[in-house]
N, C-alpha and C positions, 0 to 999 in steps of 0.2 A: 504494499500499499504506499502511496505517496500523497503529498499534500496538494498536488496539482494534477490535472488531467493530462495523460501522456499524449493525447491527440491534439488538444487545442490550448493546453497550458492554463486552463481556467482553474481557479481555486476550488477544491472539492468540498461539497456538502452532501454527505450520504453516499450510497453505493453507485449512483448514477450522476454523470456530469449534467448539470442543469443547462449548460450552454450548447453542447453538441449531442447530448443524449446517450453517449457511449457508457456502457457498464464498466465499472472498475474491475479489472482482472485480479483474481486471487488464486491461490493454489488449489482451492476447492473446485474451481471451474474446470480443472483438467482430470478430475476423477472419472472413471468409466461410467458411473451412475449418471453424473451430470451430462456427460457427452451424449449418452443414449437418450436421456430426457430431452435434450435440445434437438436431437435429430428427429424424434417423434413429433415434437412440438412444431417444427418447421413444416412438416407435411400436413398435420392436422390443421394448423393455422391457415395455410394456403388454401386447403380444401374448403374450410368454412368461409373464407373470404370470397372464393369463387362462387360458391353456392348462394351466399347472401347477395353478391353483386348481380348475378344472373336473375335471381328472384326479384330483386328491386327493379332491375332494368326492364323486365317483362310485365310486372304487375303494377308498378307505380311510376308512370311516366314523369320524368323531371325531378323525381325525389332524390336520386343519387346526386344530381347536380346541385339541388337545393341544400342538401346536407353537407356536401363537400365544401361549398362556398361558405356555409355557416360555421365550418370548422369541425363537423362530426365526420372524422375520417378513419378512425381506428378499425371499425368493423368491416370496412370496404376496401376493395382494391383501388388503386389510383386510376384516374380516367384513362391514361395511356396504357396501363396494364390491361384494362378491360378491352380497349381497342385492339391491342395485340392479340389477346385471347380470342376475340371475335374474328379477327383476320385469320388466325390459325385454323379455327373451326370451319370457317367458310371455305377456305382454299383446300382443306383436307377432305371435308365432307361433300363440298359442292364444286369441285374443280371444273366440271363441265358446264356449269350454269353460267350462261353468257350475259352477265349483267354489265360488266365493265369492259367488254371487248366484243368485236363482231367476229363470229366464227368464219373460217375460210369458205364454208358452204354457202354463206350469205354474201360475204365480202366479194368473192370472185364473180358473183352474179351482178354486182353493182356496176352501174355505168361509170360513175365518178364519185369521188369524195373530196370535198374542199378544193375542187378544181383539178384534181389528179385523175387521169384516166386509169382505172384499175386494170382493165384488160391489157393495156400497153405496158404497165408496170410488171404485171405477171409474165408477159412475153419477154420483157427485158431480163427479168430474173432467171428465166429458163435458159436464155442464151448465156448470161454471165456465169451461172453456176453449173451449167451443163446437166441440169436435173429435169425430171418430168414435172408436169403440173401438179400431180398428186404428191410428189416429194416436196415441192415448194409449199403446198398446202399443209403438210405435216409439220414442216419446219416453222411455218408461220403460226400455226395453232399453238405449238409449244412455246414459241418466243412471245407471242402476244399474251398468253396466260401468265407468264413470268413478269412481263413488263406491266401488265395491268395490276398485278398484285403489288409490285414495287412502288408505284406512284399513287396508289389509292389514298394515301394519307393527305394528298392535296385537297381532298374534299373538305377536310376539317377547317383549314383557314378560310376557304371560300364560303362555307356555311357560316362561320364566325363573322365574316364581313357582312353577310346578309342580315344576321340578327343584330349586329352592331348598328347598322343603318336603320333597321326597323324600329329599334328601341333606343335610338340616340338620345331621347329625352330622359331616359333612365340614368344616363351618365355612368354606366358601368365600365369597369376596367375590361380591356379586351380579353384578358385571361379568363374572366368569368364566362364570356361568350364562347371561348375555346373549350372550356370545361363542358358547357352545355352541348356544344356541337359534337364533341368527342363521344359523349354518352349517346346522343341522338343517332349519330352515324353508326356506332357500334350496334345499336338495336336494328337499324336498317340492314346491316350485314347479316345479322342472325335470323331475321324473319324467314328467308327462304328455306331454312332448315326445317320449318314446319311441313314443307312439301317434299322432304327428303325421300319418303317412300315412293313417290311418283317418279322421281329422277332415278332411283335405284332400279325400278322395274322397267322404266322406259328411258334409258340413257341417251337414245338418239334424239329425244325432244330438245328443241332449242327454246330457251327461256323467252326470247322476244317474240316467239310464235304462239306461246301458250296463253291465250287471253283469259282463260278461266283461272289462271294463277296470277297473272299480272294485275287484273282488275281487283281481286280481293286484297292483293298485296298493297296496292295503292290506297284502297279504302282503310286498311289497317294502319298504314303509314300516316294517312291524313288525320285519323282519329287520335292516334298516339301523339302526333306532333302537336295537335291542338291542345290536348290535355297537358302535355309537357310545357308548352309555352305559357298556358294559363297558370300553372303551378310555379314555374321558375320566375317568370317576369311579372306576375301579379297584375296582368292586364285585364281590361274589361272583356266581356264575352264578345262584344262587337269587334274590338280591335284584335282579339285572339283569332277570330274567324278570318278577318282580313289578312292578318300577318301569316296565318297558316296557308292560305291560298297563294299568297305571294311567295312564301318559302317553298311550297311544292313546285310552283312554276319555275322558280330559280333552280331548284334541285334537278328537275327533269332536264332543263337546259344544260346544267353541269354534266349530267350523266351522258346525254347524247353527244355533247362536245367531247367529253373524255373518251368515249368509245370510239369516236371517229379518229381522234388524234392518236390514241394508243394503237389502233388497228393500222392506220396509215404509216406511223413510225415503224411498227414491227415489220410491215411488209417491205418498206424502203430499206431497212437496215439488214435485210437478208444478204449474205455474201457467199 
């Protein structure tokens, strides 16, 4: 034991440093019993936080953001931890669900995207790589799936900007909008898992063609978004409805733009 914290040199009062939160190490911490207890605690603590976070995320729209901003953080995972978990679950369980990219079966039938002639680009890639159209399609699908996953985090600052503008009179720090957007987007990523059995039994289906899934998904998203906005921003019901409609319109534009750009970039970068 020393009189100052070994990490931040703050004067010690009790077994924990009040400045950096580190526990003061003693010889007892290295006994086999303590090490085993710490190992078990790590796994059980993480599991409980994951369960609590997912439960709140699905059943109480906006509650996680409200509690996090208010300072109630210990029972829950951090916003970006939830986002990373959602990302992992989505791309593990729903790898072939084409929300954030255009599959080759659709893209190669498009006339043009953002002024680029798709047929000419595909022909050029066939000549450059000396591969068949089917081989180019396979390379594209793999590449676009990876690229779409890599840059999906860009939705969070874009959504944050939308909410910052919609609720500019609230004069909230941008970080609070980011927390709200992170939880919101995490929920959006996890919703399609509800339709997982359909995709498991019918893997050839493309998400953007299945309207009996897309329409309920949009309805759930709209209701969830409205409740979350009402709870987090404490707005009137009229302004909640207006801001929800504007947010949904902006989000749809973001997704369609993202899908086009990701798909075009993935195709052009094939070598």
